[in-house]
N, CA, C and O atoms as CSV, one atom per row, in Angstrom:
chain,resi,resn,atom,element,x,y,z
A,1,UNK,N,N,-84.172,209.562,246.881
A,1,UNK,CA,C,-83.525,210.381,246.069
A,1,UNK,C,C,-83.175,211.733,247.224
A,1,UNK,O,O,-82.624,212.710,246.718
A,2,UNK,N,N,-83.369,211.769,248.176
A,2,UNK,CA,C,-83.296,212.907,248.831
A,2,UNK,C,C,-81.682,213.188,248.591
A,2,UNK,O,O,-81.353,214.369,248.480
A,3,UNK,N,N,-80.808,212.323,248.517
A,3,UNK,CA,C,-79.385,212.782,248.189
A,3,UNK,C,C,-79.216,213.782,246.960
A,3,UNK,O,O,-78.182,214.442,246.859
A,4,UNK,N,N,-80.010,213.862,246.240
A,4,UNK,CA,C,-79.895,214.654,245.083
A,4,UNK,C,C,-80.415,215.858,245.232
A,4,UNK,O,O,-80.197,216.658,244.322
A,5,UNK,N,N,-81.019,216.189,246.099
A,5,UNK,CA,C,-82.199,217.432,246.230
A,5,UNK,C,C,-81.219,218.532,246.866
A,5,UNK,O,O,-80.650,218.207,247.909
A,6,UNK,N,N,-80.956,219.891,246.294
A,6,UNK,CA,C,-79.945,221.041,246.420
A,6,UNK,C,C,-79.740,220.937,247.760
A,6,UNK,O,O,-78.600,220.583,248.061
A,7,UNK,N,N,-80.722,221.198,248.931
A,7,UNK,CA,C,-80.236,221.231,250.013
A,7,UNK,C,C,-79.580,220.179,250.827
A,7,UNK,O,O,-79.204,220.415,251.975
A,8,UNK,N,N,-79.406,218.812,250.154
A,8,UNK,CA,C,-78.463,217.790,250.634
A,8,UNK,C,C,-76.931,218.247,249.688
A,8,UNK,O,O,-75.826,218.186,250.227
A,9,UNK,N,N,-77.070,218.574,248.625
A,9,UNK,CA,C,-75.994,219.112,247.736
A,9,UNK,C,C,-74.969,220.231,248.623
A,9,UNK,O,O,-73.765,220.305,248.869
A,10,UNK,N,N,-76.055,220.944,248.900
A,10,UNK,CA,C,-75.254,222.176,249.685
A,10,UNK,C,C,-74.484,221.667,250.760
A,10,UNK,O,O,-73.373,222.116,251.040
A,11,UNK,N,N,-75.078,220.678,251.416
A,11,UNK,CA,C,-74.534,220.036,252.637
A,11,UNK,C,C,-73.173,219.302,252.018
A,11,UNK,O,O,-72.033,219.612,252.365
A,12,UNK,N,N,-73.479,218.321,251.084
A,12,UNK,CA,C,-72.402,217.560,250.488
A,12,UNK,C,C,-72.641,217.516,249.032
A,12,UNK,O,O,-73.521,216.951,248.382
A,13,UNK,N,N,-71.585,218.291,248.660
A,13,UNK,CA,C,-71.486,218.357,247.052
A,13,UNK,C,C,-71.286,216.749,246.334
A,13,UNK,O,O,-71.696,216.484,245.204
A,14,UNK,N,N,-70.705,215.941,247.071
A,14,UNK,CA,C,-70.449,214.422,246.469
A,14,UNK,C,C,-71.603,213.630,246.469
A,14,UNK,O,O,-71.623,212.500,245.982
A,15,UNK,N,N,-72.738,214.273,247.087
A,15,UNK,CA,C,-74.067,213.555,247.454
A,15,UNK,C,C,-73.997,212.113,247.937
A,15,UNK,O,O,-74.927,211.309,247.869
A,16,UNK,N,N,-72.821,211.890,248.418
A,16,UNK,CA,C,-72.555,210.455,249.171
A,16,UNK,C,C,-73.545,210.060,250.281
A,16,UNK,O,O,-74.013,210.961,250.976
A,17,UNK,N,N,-73.792,209.171,250.433
A,17,UNK,CA,C,-74.717,208.405,251.622
A,17,UNK,C,C,-73.721,207.341,252.402
A,17,UNK,O,O,-73.380,206.305,251.831
A,18,UNK,N,N,-73.355,207.598,253.495
A,18,UNK,CA,C,-73.832,208.416,254.811
A,18,UNK,C,C,-73.392,209.454,254.750
A,18,UNK,O,O,-72.248,209.616,254.327
A,19,UNK,N,N,-74.242,210.578,255.193
A,19,UNK,CA,C,-73.609,212.246,255.344
A,19,UNK,C,C,-74.422,212.186,257.091
A,19,UNK,O,O,-75.323,211.473,257.533
A,20,UNK,N,N,-73.732,213.105,257.611
A,20,UNK,CA,C,-73.965,213.229,258.860
A,20,UNK,C,C,-74.086,214.646,259.324
A,20,UNK,O,O,-73.055,215.308,259.202
A,21,UNK,N,N,-75.422,215.421,259.973
A,21,UNK,CA,C,-75.251,216.928,260.381
A,21,UNK,C,C,-75.237,216.703,261.702
A,21,UNK,O,O,-76.119,216.080,262.293
A,22,UNK,N,N,-73.976,217.328,262.358
A,22,UNK,CA,C,-74.583,217.204,263.907
A,22,UNK,C,C,-74.187,218.525,264.174
A,22,UNK,O,O,-73.120,219.099,263.954
A,23,UNK,N,N,-75.649,219.053,264.888
A,23,UNK,CA,C,-75.642,220.468,264.807
A,23,UNK,C,C,-74.888,221.471,264.011
A,23,UNK,O,O,-74.442,222.490,264.537
A,24,UNK,N,N,-74.758,221.233,262.915
A,24,UNK,CA,C,-74.072,222.293,261.883
A,24,UNK,C,C,-72.673,221.256,261.380
A,24,UNK,O,O,-72.300,221.234,260.207
A,25,UNK,N,N,-72.162,220.629,262.219
A,25,UNK,CA,C,-71.147,219.930,261.825
A,25,UNK,C,C,-71.438,219.368,260.899
A,25,UNK,O,O,-72.553,218.873,261.064
A,26,UNK,N,N,-70.850,219.054,259.525
A,26,UNK,CA,C,-71.517,218.411,258.264
A,26,UNK,C,C,-70.075,217.157,258.073
A,26,UNK,O,O,-68.895,217.503,258.134
A,27,UNK,N,N,-70.459,215.972,257.884
A,27,UNK,CA,C,-69.043,215.096,257.720
A,27,UNK,C,C,-70.052,213.841,257.037
A,27,UNK,O,O,-71.196,213.499,257.337
A,28,UNK,N,N,-68.934,213.237,255.813
A,28,UNK,CA,C,-69.369,212.490,255.126
A,28,UNK,C,C,-68.354,211.333,255.159
A,28,UNK,O,O,-67.321,211.686,255.728
A,29,UNK,N,N,-68.329,210.051,254.723
A,29,UNK,CA,C,-67.652,209.004,254.910
A,29,UNK,C,C,-68.004,208.058,256.023
A,29,UNK,O,O,-67.632,208.567,257.080
A,30,UNK,N,N,-68.563,206.903,256.216
A,30,UNK,CA,C,-68.695,206.185,257.223
A,30,UNK,C,C,-67.581,205.984,258.526
A,30,UNK,O,O,-67.703,206.067,259.748
A,31,UNK,N,N,-66.542,205.706,257.696
A,31,UNK,CA,C,-65.470,205.520,258.610
A,31,UNK,C,C,-65.202,206.874,259.560
A,31,UNK,O,O,-65.195,207.000,260.785
A,32,UNK,N,N,-65.051,207.545,258.800
A,32,UNK,CA,C,-64.893,209.286,259.378
A,32,UNK,C,C,-65.921,209.726,260.559
A,32,UNK,O,O,-65.574,210.406,261.524
A,33,UNK,N,N,-67.302,209.215,260.330
A,33,UNK,CA,C,-68.450,209.358,260.956
A,33,UNK,C,C,-68.035,208.582,262.213
A,33,UNK,O,O,-67.798,209.092,263.308
A,34,UNK,N,N,-67.986,207.427,261.940
A,34,UNK,CA,C,-67.657,206.430,263.292
A,34,UNK,C,C,-66.868,206.864,264.140
A,34,UNK,O,O,-67.159,206.778,265.333
A,35,UNK,N,N,-65.480,207.532,263.647
A,35,UNK,CA,C,-64.476,207.975,264.297
A,35,UNK,C,C,-64.839,209.061,265.012
A,35,UNK,O,O,-64.497,209.297,266.171
A,36,UNK,N,N,-65.757,209.934,264.097
A,36,UNK,CA,C,-65.907,211.263,265.068
A,36,UNK,C,C,-67.057,211.209,266.132
A,36,UNK,O,O,-67.165,211.978,267.088
A,37,UNK,N,N,-67.989,210.066,265.778
A,37,UNK,CA,C,-68.965,209.814,266.831
A,37,UNK,C,C,-68.387,209.404,268.464
A,37,UNK,O,O,-68.708,209.980,269.503
A,38,UNK,N,N,-67.440,208.230,268.312
A,38,UNK,CA,C,-66.948,207.533,269.042
A,38,UNK,C,C,-65.980,208.642,270.010
A,38,UNK,O,O,-66.100,208.625,271.235
A,39,UNK,N,N,-64.974,209.641,269.287
A,39,UNK,CA,C,-64.299,210.782,269.812
A,39,UNK,C,C,-65.481,211.796,270.370
A,39,UNK,O,O,-65.339,212.455,271.401
A,40,UNK,N,N,-66.412,211.822,269.721
A,40,UNK,CA,C,-66.840,213.318,270.510
A,40,UNK,C,C,-68.064,212.777,271.595
A,40,UNK,O,O,-68.467,213.552,272.463
A,41,UNK,N,N,-68.596,211.450,271.480
A,41,UNK,CA,C,-69.776,211.342,272.279
A,41,UNK,C,C,-69.544,210.087,273.238
A,41,UNK,O,O,-70.377,209.735,274.072
A,42,UNK,N,N,-68.135,209.355,272.994
A,42,UNK,CA,C,-67.633,208.039,273.848
A,42,UNK,C,C,-67.576,208.284,274.922
A,42,UNK,O,O,-66.559,208.913,275.214
A,43,UNK,N,N,-68.444,208.006,275.972
A,43,UNK,CA,C,-67.836,207.856,277.526
A,43,UNK,C,C,-66.758,207.728,277.785
A,43,UNK,O,O,-66.191,208.650,278.372
A,44,UNK,N,N,-65.981,206.425,277.419
A,44,UNK,CA,C,-64.771,205.708,277.430
A,44,UNK,C,C,-64.263,205.251,276.368
A,44,UNK,O,O,-64.855,205.183,275.291
A,45,UNK,N,N,-63.105,204.894,276.588
A,45,UNK,CA,C,-62.531,204.329,275.116
A,45,UNK,C,C,-62.789,202.847,274.616
A,45,UNK,O,O,-62.072,202.308,273.772
A,46,UNK,N,N,-64.226,202.045,275.403
A,46,UNK,CA,C,-64.378,200.627,274.972
A,46,UNK,C,C,-64.471,200.866,273.346
A,46,UNK,O,O,-63.716,200.252,272.592
A,47,UNK,N,N,-65.349,201.706,272.909
A,47,UNK,CA,C,-65.322,201.607,271.553
A,47,UNK,C,C,-64.457,201.837,270.516
A,47,UNK,O,O,-64.443,201.219,269.452
A,48,UNK,N,N,-63.696,202.786,270.863
A,48,UNK,CA,C,-62.210,202.944,270.117
A,48,UNK,C,C,-61.359,203.596,270.884
A,48,UNK,O,O,-61.192,204.778,271.183
A,49,UNK,N,N,-60.657,202.202,271.246
A,49,UNK,CA,C,-59.858,202.235,272.384
A,49,UNK,C,C,-58.397,203.357,271.734
A,49,UNK,O,O,-58.003,203.543,270.582
A,50,UNK,N,N,-57.913,203.911,273.052
A,50,UNK,CA,C,-56.860,204.714,272.948
A,50,UNK,C,C,-55.499,203.871,272.851
A,50,UNK,O,O,-54.500,204.459,272.436
A,51,UNK,N,N,-55.447,203.027,273.078
A,51,UNK,CA,C,-54.114,202.258,273.287
A,51,UNK,C,C,-53.903,201.824,271.526
A,51,UNK,O,O,-54.727,201.137,270.921
A,52,UNK,N,N,-52.916,202.262,271.038
A,52,UNK,CA,C,-52.454,201.982,269.694
A,52,UNK,C,C,-52.710,200.656,269.007
A,52,UNK,O,O,-53.142,200.479,267.868
A,53,UNK,N,N,-52.347,199.720,269.954
A,53,UNK,CA,C,-52.476,198.281,269.461
A,53,UNK,C,C,-53.918,197.732,269.498
A,53,UNK,O,O,-54.345,197.054,268.563
A,54,UNK,N,N,-54.531,197.972,270.383
A,54,UNK,CA,C,-56.301,198.062,270.309
A,54,UNK,C,C,-56.598,198.629,269.562
A,54,UNK,O,O,-57.475,198.064,268.910
A,55,UNK,N,N,-56.279,199.817,269.117
A,55,UNK,CA,C,-57.170,200.747,268.066
A,55,UNK,C,C,-56.727,200.178,266.802
A,55,UNK,O,O,-57.516,200.178,265.857
A,56,UNK,N,N,-55.543,199.687,266.670
A,56,UNK,CA,C,-55.359,199.271,265.086
A,56,UNK,C,C,-56.082,198.028,265.009
A,56,UNK,O,O,-56.260,197.769,263.819
A,57,UNK,N,N,-56.579,197.141,265.764
A,57,UNK,CA,C,-57.447,196.318,265.770
A,57,UNK,C,C,-58.854,196.557,264.874
A,57,UNK,O,O,-59.232,196.149,263.776
A,58,UNK,N,N,-59.455,197.462,265.949
A,58,UNK,CA,C,-60.884,197.904,265.411
A,58,UNK,C,C,-60.456,198.632,263.877
A,58,UNK,O,O,-61.031,198.283,262.846
A,59,UNK,N,N,-59.523,199.535,263.885
A,59,UNK,CA,C,-59.316,200.247,262.340
A,59,UNK,C,C,-59.121,199.013,261.115
A,59,UNK,O,O,-59.463,199.120,259.937
A,60,UNK,N,N,-58.533,197.938,261.709
A,60,UNK,CA,C,-58.364,196.702,260.736
A,60,UNK,C,C,-59.635,196.166,260.565
A,60,UNK,O,O,-59.746,195.480,259.549
A,61,UNK,N,N,-60.751,196.290,261.345
A,61,UNK,CA,C,-62.102,195.804,261.073
A,61,UNK,C,C,-62.795,197.032,260.201
A,61,UNK,O,O,-63.646,196.795,259.343
A,62,UNK,N,N,-62.499,197.900,260.405
A,62,UNK,CA,C,-63.304,199.182,259.821
A,62,UNK,C,C,-62.766,199.053,258.636
A,62,UNK,O,O,-63.618,199.111,257.750
A,63,UNK,N,N,-61.515,198.877,258.196
A,63,UNK,CA,C,-61.059,198.889,256.760
A,63,UNK,C,C,-61.090,197.563,256.023
A,63,UNK,O,O,-60.399,197.323,255.033
A,64,UNK,N,N,-61.761,196.905,256.462
A,64,UNK,CA,C,-61.456,195.100,256.165
A,64,UNK,C,C,-62.166,195.052,254.303
A,64,UNK,O,O,-61.803,194.322,253.380
A,65,UNK,N,N,-63.275,196.152,254.317
A,65,UNK,CA,C,-63.984,196.124,252.953
A,65,UNK,C,C,-62.962,196.441,251.854
A,65,UNK,O,O,-62.783,195.815,250.809
A,66,UNK,N,N,-62.268,197.639,252.336
A,66,UNK,CA,C,-61.581,198.140,251.099
A,66,UNK,C,C,-60.097,197.599,250.839
A,66,UNK,O,O,-59.397,197.931,249.882
A,67,UNK,N,N,-59.672,196.540,252.048
A,67,UNK,CA,C,-58.289,195.932,251.500
A,67,UNK,C,C,-58.486,194.758,251.057
A,67,UNK,O,O,-57.881,194.201,250.140
A,68,UNK,N,N,-59.710,194.183,251.981
A,68,UNK,CA,C,-59.848,192.737,251.478
A,68,UNK,C,C,-61.127,192.235,250.688
A,68,UNK,O,O,-61.069,191.340,249.846
A,69,UNK,N,N,-62.110,192.800,250.991
A,69,UNK,CA,C,-63.209,192.311,250.402
A,69,UNK,C,C,-63.470,192.825,248.933
A,69,UNK,O,O,-63.935,192.075,248.075
A,70,UNK,N,N,-63.150,194.135,248.690
A,70,UNK,CA,C,-63.134,194.730,247.208
A,70,UNK,C,C,-62.672,193.758,246.500
A,70,UNK,O,O,-63.407,192.933,245.958
A,71,UNK,N,N,-61.142,193.747,246.411
A,71,UNK,CA,C,-60.262,192.991,245.694
A,71,UNK,C,C,-60.872,191.760,245.425
A,71,UNK,O,O,-60.961,191.388,244.255
A,72,UNK,N,N,-61.408,190.916,246.558
A,72,UNK,CA,C,-61.992,189.437,246.203
A,72,UNK,C,C,-63.262,189.619,245.416
A,72,UNK,O,O,-63.779,188.675,244.819
A,73,UNK,N,N,-63.747,190.793,245.415
A,73,UNK,CA,C,-65.014,191.024,244.525
A,73,UNK,C,C,-64.878,191.246,243.248
A,73,UNK,O,O,-65.465,190.730,242.297
A,74,UNK,N,N,-64.098,192.015,243.283
A,74,UNK,CA,C,-63.488,192.170,241.702
A,74,UNK,C,C,-62.711,190.951,240.890
A,74,UNK,O,O,-62.662,190.945,239.660
A,75,UNK,N,N,-62.130,189.956,241.681
A,75,UNK,CA,C,-61.682,188.737,241.246
A,75,UNK,C,C,-63.038,187.815,241.163
A,75,UNK,O,O,-62.905,186.876,240.377
A,76,UNK,N,N,-63.823,187.861,241.563
A,76,UNK,CA,C,-65.318,187.295,241.225
A,76,UNK,C,C,-65.836,187.427,240.044
A,76,UNK,O,O,-66.035,186.535,239.218
A,77,UNK,N,N,-66.175,189.137,239.915
A,77,UNK,CA,C,-67.243,189.639,239.282
A,77,UNK,C,C,-66.625,189.951,237.702
A,77,UNK,O,O,-67.273,189.988,236.656
A,78,UNK,N,N,-65.039,190.175,237.908
A,78,UNK,CA,C,-64.205,190.606,236.607
A,78,UNK,C,C,-64.312,189.234,235.996
A,78,UNK,O,O,-64.805,189.229,234.868
A,79,UNK,N,N,-63.965,188.093,236.486
A,79,UNK,CA,C,-63.982,186.716,235.519
A,79,UNK,C,C,-65.298,186.335,235.393
A,79,UNK,O,O,-65.265,185.143,235.087
A,80,UNK,N,N,-66.585,186.757,235.473
A,80,UNK,CA,C,-67.672,186.451,235.168
A,80,UNK,C,C,-68.098,185.104,236.258
A,80,UNK,O,O,-68.365,183.959,235.891
A,81,UNK,N,N,-68.070,185.652,237.776
A,81,UNK,CA,C,-68.878,184.477,238.544
A,81,UNK,C,C,-70.064,183.704,238.366
A,81,UNK,O,O,-71.106,184.279,238.052
A,82,UNK,N,N,-70.027,182.419,238.536
A,82,UNK,CA,C,-71.053,181.723,238.165
A,82,UNK,C,C,-71.928,181.684,239.284
A,82,UNK,O,O,-71.551,181.409,240.424
A,83,UNK,N,N,-73.422,182.037,238.871
A,83,UNK,CA,C,-74.391,182.346,239.941
A,83,UNK,C,C,-75.260,180.882,240.279
A,83,UNK,O,O,-76.014,180.753,241.244
A,84,UNK,N,N,-74.950,179.740,239.177
A,84,UNK,CA,C,-76.051,178.769,238.871
A,84,UNK,C,C,-75.953,177.944,239.982
A,84,UNK,O,O,-76.806,177.056,240.005
A,85,UNK,N,N,-74.869,177.974,241.269
A,85,UNK,CA,C,-74.881,177.182,242.514
A,85,UNK,C,C,-75.995,177.755,243.473
A,85,UNK,O,O,-76.307,177.182,244.517
A,86,UNK,N,N,-76.629,179.049,242.994
A,86,UNK,CA,C,-77.254,179.831,243.970
A,86,UNK,C,C,-78.784,179.894,243.155
A,86,UNK,O,O,-78.958,180.587,242.153
A,87,UNK,N,N,-79.726,179.133,243.711
A,87,UNK,CA,C,-80.824,178.862,242.806
A,87,UNK,C,C,-81.799,180.271,243.225
A,87,UNK,O,O,-82.389,180.708,242.237
A,88,UNK,N,N,-81.998,180.854,244.196
A,88,UNK,CA,C,-82.641,182.257,244.217
A,88,UNK,C,C,-82.180,183.084,243.264
A,88,UNK,O,O,-82.847,183.650,242.398
A,89,UNK,N,N,-80.621,183.158,243.508
A,89,UNK,CA,C,-80.169,184.600,242.888
A,89,UNK,C,C,-80.421,184.263,241.063
A,89,UNK,O,O,-80.756,185.088,240.213
A,90,UNK,N,N,-80.172,183.009,240.896
A,90,UNK,CA,C,-80.459,182.495,239.818
A,90,UNK,C,C,-81.677,182.949,239.187
A,90,UNK,O,O,-81.664,183.745,238.248
A,91,UNK,N,N,-82.673,182.485,239.657
A,91,UNK,CA,C,-84.091,182.696,239.514
A,91,UNK,C,C,-84.259,184.193,239.699
A,91,UNK,O,O,-85.204,184.560,239.002
A,92,UNK,N,N,-83.660,185.294,240.430
A,92,UNK,CA,C,-83.948,186.614,240.314
A,92,UNK,C,C,-83.241,187.091,239.070
A,92,UNK,O,O,-83.859,187.936,238.422
A,93,UNK,N,N,-82.243,186.770,238.681
A,93,UNK,CA,C,-81.478,187.229,237.637
A,93,UNK,C,C,-82.391,187.000,236.247
A,93,UNK,O,O,-82.705,187.886,235.452
A,94,UNK,N,N,-82.687,185.772,236.178
A,94,UNK,CA,C,-83.718,185.337,234.790
A,94,UNK,C,C,-84.727,186.370,234.974
A,94,UNK,O,O,-84.881,187.241,234.118
A,95,UNK,N,N,-85.363,186.333,235.947
A,95,UNK,CA,C,-86.731,187.166,236.043
A,95,UNK,C,C,-86.418,188.487,235.643
A,95,UNK,O,O,-87.239,188.981,234.870
A,96,UNK,N,N,-85.269,189.326,236.020
A,96,UNK,CA,C,-84.704,190.244,235.673
A,96,UNK,C,C,-84.521,190.807,234.155
A,96,UNK,O,O,-84.830,191.865,233.606
A,97,UNK,N,N,-83.897,189.652,233.746
A,97,UNK,CA,C,-83.412,189.658,232.443
A,97,UNK,C,C,-84.786,189.609,231.484
A,97,UNK,O,O,-84.854,190.094,230.354
A,98,UNK,N,N,-85.525,189.134,231.967
A,98,UNK,CA,C,-86.969,188.589,230.897
A,98,UNK,C,C,-87.764,190.119,231.222
A,98,UNK,O,O,-88.356,190.574,230.243
A,99,UNK,N,N,-87.824,190.846,232.340
A,99,UNK,CA,C,-88.709,191.887,232.622
A,99,UNK,C,C,-88.190,192.946,232.512
A,99,UNK,O,O,-89.006,193.857,232.651
A,100,UNK,N,N,-86.662,193.441,232.224
A,100,UNK,CA,C,-85.856,194.733,232.767
A,100,UNK,C,C,-85.510,195.062,231.410
A,100,UNK,O,O,-84.675,194.322,230.889
A,101,UNK,N,N,-85.983,196.043,230.700
A,101,UNK,CA,C,-85.759,196.476,229.546
A,101,UNK,C,C,-84.448,197.098,229.451
A,101,UNK,O,O,-84.174,198.007,230.236
A,102,UNK,N,N,-83.583,196.703,228.555
A,102,UNK,CA,C,-82.158,197.195,228.598
A,102,UNK,C,C,-81.199,196.306,229.677
A,102,UNK,O,O,-80.043,196.613,229.970
A,103,UNK,N,N,-81.772,195.402,230.082
A,103,UNK,CA,C,-81.107,194.731,231.262
A,103,UNK,C,C,-79.541,194.253,230.995
A,103,UNK,O,O,-78.733,194.416,231.909
A,104,UNK,N,N,-79.182,193.756,229.941
A,104,UNK,CA,C,-77.607,193.792,229.521
A,104,UNK,C,C,-77.103,194.604,229.666
A,104,UNK,O,O,-76.094,194.614,230.372
A,105,UNK,N,N,-77.654,195.847,228.958
A,105,UNK,CA,C,-76.604,197.012,228.646
A,105,UNK,C,C,-76.365,197.595,230.215
A,105,UNK,O,O,-75.274,198.068,230.530
A,106,UNK,N,N,-77.193,197.535,230.914
A,106,UNK,CA,C,-77.324,198.267,232.308
A,106,UNK,C,C,-76.369,197.432,233.173
A,106,UNK,O,O,-75.611,197.995,233.963
A,107,UNK,N,N,-76.395,196.074,233.035
A,107,UNK,CA,C,-75.595,195.229,233.960
A,107,UNK,C,C,-74.092,195.495,233.463
A,107,UNK,O,O,-73.175,195.687,234.262
A,108,UNK,N,N,-73.920,195.490,232.038
A,108,UNK,CA,C,-72.586,195.129,231.717
A,108,UNK,C,C,-72.111,196.943,232.148
A,108,UNK,O,O,-71.069,197.091,232.787
A,109,UNK,N,N,-72.730,197.890,231.849
A,109,UNK,CA,C,-72.259,199.383,232.279
A,109,UNK,C,C,-71.909,199.435,233.540
A,109,UNK,O,O,-70.805,199.863,233.876
A,110,UNK,N,N,-72.884,198.970,234.466
A,110,UNK,CA,C,-72.824,198.953,235.887
A,110,UNK,C,C,-71.745,198.251,236.456
A,110,UNK,O,O,-70.939,198.733,237.252
A,111,UNK,N,N,-71.753,196.831,235.925
A,111,UNK,CA,C,-70.468,196.104,236.263
A,111,UNK,C,C,-69.192,196.921,236.151
A,111,UNK,O,O,-68.443,197.258,237.068
A,112,UNK,N,N,-69.061,197.239,234.526
A,112,UNK,CA,C,-67.648,198.027,234.385
A,112,UNK,C,C,-67.279,199.176,235.184
A,112,UNK,O,O,-66.088,199.376,235.424
A,113,UNK,N,N,-68.284,200.043,235.670
A,113,UNK,CA,C,-68.068,201.017,236.614
A,113,UNK,C,C,-67.938,200.522,237.813
A,113,UNK,O,O,-67.167,201.203,238.490
A,114,UNK,N,N,-68.432,199.493,238.432
A,114,UNK,CA,C,-68.284,199.070,239.765
A,114,UNK,C,C,-66.875,198.422,239.888
A,114,UNK,O,O,-66.273,198.395,240.962
A,115,UNK,N,N,-66.363,197.881,238.690
A,115,UNK,CA,C,-65.277,197.106,238.747
A,115,UNK,C,C,-63.877,198.268,238.811
A,115,UNK,O,O,-62.965,198.206,239.636
A,116,UNK,N,N,-64.011,199.263,237.749
A,116,UNK,CA,C,-63.156,200.542,237.963
A,116,UNK,C,C,-63.105,201.010,239.194
A,116,UNK,O,O,-62.026,201.118,239.777
A,117,UNK,N,N,-63.941,201.255,239.597
A,117,UNK,CA,C,-64.184,201.806,240.973
A,117,UNK,C,C,-63.470,201.026,241.916
A,117,UNK,O,O,-62.607,201.614,242.568
A,118,UNK,N,N,-63.668,199.749,242.129
A,118,UNK,CA,C,-63.160,198.726,243.056
A,118,UNK,C,C,-61.625,198.348,242.793
A,118,UNK,O,O,-60.894,197.830,243.637
A,119,UNK,N,N,-61.315,198.633,241.700
A,119,UNK,CA,C,-59.727,198.523,241.145
A,119,UNK,C,C,-59.038,199.756,241.541
A,119,UNK,O,O,-57.850,199.621,241.832
A,120,UNK,N,N,-59.627,201.115,241.622
A,120,UNK,CA,C,-59.062,202.204,242.025
A,120,UNK,C,C,-58.921,202.237,243.674
A,120,UNK,O,O,-57.980,202.681,244.332
A,121,UNK,N,N,-59.949,201.728,244.062
A,121,UNK,CA,C,-60.143,201.895,245.753
A,121,UNK,C,C,-58.852,201.080,246.149
A,121,UNK,O,O,-57.959,201.568,246.842
A,122,UNK,N,N,-58.830,199.673,245.601
A,122,UNK,CA,C,-57.603,198.460,245.901
A,122,UNK,C,C,-56.261,199.242,245.752
A,122,UNK,O,O,-55.383,199.250,246.615
A,123,UNK,N,N,-56.207,199.832,244.678
A,123,UNK,CA,C,-54.773,200.336,244.169
A,123,UNK,C,C,-54.456,201.029,245.418
A,123,UNK,O,O,-53.527,200.734,246.171
A,124,UNK,N,N,-55.481,202.172,245.611
A,124,UNK,CA,C,-55.216,203.186,246.448
A,124,UNK,C,C,-54.708,202.558,248.392
A,124,UNK,O,O,-53.855,202.807,249.243
A,125,UNK,N,N,-55.702,201.817,248.232
A,125,UNK,CA,C,-55.485,200.925,249.592
A,125,UNK,C,C,-54.128,200.594,249.829
A,125,UNK,O,O,-53.692,200.773,250.966
A,126,UNK,N,N,-53.322,200.100,248.867
A,126,UNK,CA,C,-52.222,198.988,248.524
A,126,UNK,C,C,-51.058,200.035,248.315
A,126,UNK,O,O,-49.903,199.714,248.036
A,127,UNK,N,N,-51.478,201.237,248.473
A,127,UNK,CA,C,-50.058,202.174,248.414
A,127,UNK,C,C,-49.623,202.356,249.824
A,127,UNK,O,O,-48.608,203.004,250.078
């Protein structure tokens, strides 16, 4: 819970993870951090090429989750994905339902929030 401590909030008021502090230069958002690190410390352009077409391929991979993965997640979980074909997951969910007080309310509220976030992210990515 370090991301909720006052010193962390002073550094990053959004208290998101990851956050980087590079000798006083504070940056959050994983993609921005990755770009900064290769620009600042990369010895050549093998990690993040200068050539626009090669760099575009790297960017495509960096943004895969936001443009492809999250919308698929929404499609599965917004219509109630059937986990019965995954015995370990099913067993774990059964155990959680039986032992975690307020499980249904927590899951319902959490899924609703996650789906809203993913839909918003997907909408913005498609603009």
